[in-house]
C-alpha positions in Angstrom: 0.0 0.0 0.0 1.4 3.4 -0.9 1.9 6.1 1.7 -1.3 8.0 2.1 0.0 11.1 4.0 3.6 12.3 4.2 5.1 15.5 5.6 8.7 14.6 5.1 9.2 13.1 8.6 6.1 11.0 9.3 4.8 8.7 6.4 1.4 7.3 7.3 0.1 4.0 5.9 -3.2 2.1 6.1 -3.0 -1.6 5.0 -5.8 -3.7 3.5 -7.0 -6.7 5.5 -5.6 -5.2 8.7 -7.0 -6.1 12.2 -9.4 -3.9 14.1 -9.8 -1.3 15.5 -9.4 1.0 12.6 -5.9 2.4 12.7 -3.0 3.7 10.7 0.8 3.1 10.9 3.0 6.1 11.4 6.8 5.7 10.8 9.7 8.0 11.7 13.5 7.9 12.3 13.8 4.8 10.2 13.0 2.3 12.9 10.1 3.8 14.9 6.4 3.0 14.3 3.2 3.7 16.1 -0.2 2.4 15.5 -2.8 5.2 15.9 -6.5 4.4 16.4 -8.5 6.5 14.0 -11.4 7.4 16.1 -9.6 8.8 19.2 -6.2 9.4 17.5 -4.5 7.6 20.4 -1.4 5.4 20.1 -2.5 1.8 20.6 0.8 0.0 19.9 4.4 0.7 19.1 6.5 3.7 20.0 5.3 6.9 21.6 4.5 9.3 18.7 6.1 12.8 18.9 3.8 15.8 19.2 4.3 16.9 15.6 3.4 13.4 14.4 0.2 13.5 16.5 -0.6 16.9 15.0 -0.1 15.6 11.5 -2.6 12.8 12.2 -5.2 15.1 13.6 -4.8 17.6 10.7 -5.2 14.9 8.1 -7.5 12.4 9.9 -10.0 12.3 7.1 -7.5 10.7 4.7 -6.5 7.6 6.8 -10.2 7.1 7.9 -11.3 7.1 4.3 -8.5 4.7 3.3 -9.4 2.4 6.2 -13.0 2.3 5.1 -12.1 1.7 1.5 -9.5 -1.1 2.3 -11.1 -2.8 5.3 -14.9 -2.7 4.9 
């Protein structure tokens, strides 16, 4: 699946056939990843997401939500 949101630091992915709850995968620093639940925008697994990564998710939340619905409904 291609990256659905990228700001240069935090590429955000949503994968098809993924497990609930609806979430996205946010990567940074080459080896860090956080799974962010798409309703509450809280980190549900992985590394703690920096503030600017959380802000990117909140600003663009409609994009990963739409991708999740398209790929996992």
